[in-house]
PLY file of the C-alpha trace (Angstrom):
ply
format ascii 1.0
element vertex 149
property float x
property float y
property float z
element edge 148
property int vertex1
property int vertex2
end_header
-64.89 27.11 3.04
-62.24 29.57 4.14
-59.92 30.03 0.73
-56.35 30.46 1.76
-53.85 31.88 -0.63
-50.22 31.88 -0.05
-48.23 31.81 3.39
-47.65 34.81 5.51
-44.84 33.84 7.20
-44.28 31.32 10.22
-46.17 30.67 13.45
-42.53 31.30 15.14
-41.96 34.84 13.60
-41.85 37.49 16.31
-43.91 39.56 14.36
-46.98 37.55 15.00
-45.97 36.48 18.34
-48.01 38.77 20.66
-51.03 38.12 18.45
-50.94 34.62 18.04
-50.43 33.97 22.20
-53.87 36.21 22.55
-55.36 33.71 20.17
-54.16 30.73 21.75
-55.91 32.40 25.38
-59.03 32.87 23.57
-59.21 29.51 21.34
-58.42 30.78 18.33
-55.40 28.75 17.01
-56.78 26.32 14.30
-54.13 23.36 13.24
-54.53 22.76 9.54
-53.08 19.32 9.40
-51.23 18.03 5.73
-50.35 14.97 5.53
-46.50 13.84 3.53
-49.07 13.06 0.65
-49.92 17.19 0.38
-46.67 18.80 1.39
-46.09 19.08 -1.73
-49.10 20.45 -3.87
-49.62 23.72 -4.31
-53.43 23.32 -3.87
-55.65 20.62 -1.63
-58.34 21.11 0.46
-58.62 19.81 4.01
-60.08 20.48 7.40
-58.59 22.45 10.51
-58.03 20.58 13.97
-61.30 22.81 14.89
-63.69 22.08 11.59
-62.89 24.75 8.98
-63.04 23.45 5.81
-60.15 25.37 3.61
-59.07 25.83 0.00
-55.28 26.38 0.05
-53.43 27.66 -2.97
-49.97 28.19 -2.92
-48.01 30.56 -5.46
-45.41 28.36 -7.76
-42.66 29.78 -5.89
-44.18 29.15 -2.71
-43.15 25.91 -0.49
-45.48 24.56 2.68
-43.91 24.11 5.95
-44.20 23.40 9.15
-45.35 25.83 11.30
-46.63 28.05 8.00
-49.13 30.79 8.82
-51.77 30.84 6.32
-54.26 32.71 7.83
-54.36 35.23 11.00
-57.02 37.68 11.81
-58.63 39.24 15.35
-60.57 35.97 15.46
-58.24 33.38 14.67
-54.81 32.15 13.23
-54.49 28.85 10.90
-51.75 27.32 11.18
-50.03 24.01 9.01
-48.72 21.26 10.75
-47.29 18.23 8.88
-48.66 14.93 9.36
-51.05 13.43 11.52
-52.23 15.59 14.90
-50.66 13.26 18.00
-53.27 12.55 20.93
-52.73 11.49 24.70
-56.07 9.47 25.43
-56.45 9.84 29.42
-58.87 7.99 31.79
-59.68 9.02 34.77
-59.92 6.40 37.64
-62.85 7.33 39.34
-64.55 10.87 39.69
-62.64 12.96 42.25
-59.51 11.83 39.69
-61.59 12.91 36.82
-62.06 16.82 38.35
-58.40 16.86 39.07
-57.19 15.77 35.23
-59.66 18.57 34.00
-58.28 20.85 36.13
-54.69 20.11 34.92
-56.45 20.32 31.29
-58.10 23.54 32.22
-55.15 25.39 33.87
-52.43 24.57 31.11
-54.67 25.33 28.80
-54.61 22.07 26.64
-56.98 21.39 23.73
-58.95 18.42 24.33
-61.64 16.48 23.00
-63.68 14.08 24.81
-64.43 10.23 23.61
-66.86 8.45 25.76
-65.14 8.24 28.89
-62.07 9.49 27.71
-60.05 12.72 27.50
-57.79 13.16 24.76
-55.26 15.61 24.26
-54.42 17.20 21.17
-50.49 17.47 21.24
-48.88 20.64 20.14
-45.11 19.71 22.12
-43.41 16.38 22.42
-45.59 13.84 24.49
-43.00 13.81 27.29
-43.82 17.36 28.02
-47.34 16.75 28.51
-46.68 13.50 30.72
-44.46 15.71 32.89
-47.51 18.01 33.94
-49.63 15.55 35.27
-47.28 12.84 36.25
-48.53 12.70 39.85
-51.73 11.42 38.81
-50.11 8.94 36.46
-47.57 7.50 38.87
-50.51 7.31 41.53
-53.14 5.38 39.41
-55.75 8.32 39.33
-55.30 8.64 35.86
-53.48 6.33 32.96
-52.71 6.75 29.58
-54.63 4.55 26.88
-53.85 3.20 23.49
-55.56 4.40 20.61
-58.85 2.59 20.08
0 1
1 2
2 3
3 4
4 5
5 6
6 7
7 8
8 9
9 10
10 11
11 12
12 13
13 14
14 15
15 16
16 17
17 18
18 19
19 20
20 21
21 22
22 23
23 24
24 25
25 26
26 27
27 28
28 29
29 30
30 31
31 32
32 33
33 34
34 35
35 36
36 37
37 38
38 39
39 40
40 41
41 42
42 43
43 44
44 45
45 46
46 47
47 48
48 49
49 50
50 51
51 52
52 53
53 54
54 55
55 56
56 57
57 58
58 59
59 60
60 61
61 62
62 63
63 64
64 65
65 66
66 67
67 68
68 69
69 70
70 71
71 72
72 73
73 74
74 75
75 76
76 77
77 78
78 79
79 80
80 81
81 82
82 83
83 84
84 85
85 86
86 87
87 88
88 89
89 90
90 91
91 92
92 93
93 94
94 95
95 96
96 97
97 98
98 99
99 100
100 101
101 102
102 103
103 104
104 105
105 106
106 107
107 108
108 109
109 110
110 111
111 112
112 113
113 114
114 115
115 116
116 117
117 118
118 119
119 120
120 121
121 122
122 123
123 124
124 125
125 126
126 127
127 128
128 129
129 130
130 131
131 132
132 133
133 134
134 135
135 136
136 137
137 138
138 139
139 140
140 141
141 142
142 143
143 144
144 145
145 146
146 147
147 148
């Protein structure tokens, strides 16, 4: 369990931009999705999207915000996000289409997981941004979007 005390800053603070950008390219950004019922609490325990068990404690005068930077070192950063992880669930028509989809996901540095024959993209931006990047694959029917199972 990783103990996190206090808020270091915001993930969009310019002072952290270079280090967070480097960590993002190395897969070192972890998101801690905080459900609404925990958002106002000063102590809680949750698991990041990468599986790190975190015990969070905040001082009385601190208020957790969406995008709060809770941990930063040379290997990883942990950022608080409010709500549940939003996902885009995709299924390729055939092997060739799966290769194209995989190439796009890797080239765009999308965070993904696999559920059977579905590629599940963990969204860090609006859904429309992700769809726009693979629109030709969607339009041709090579890739179809699936509802949450």
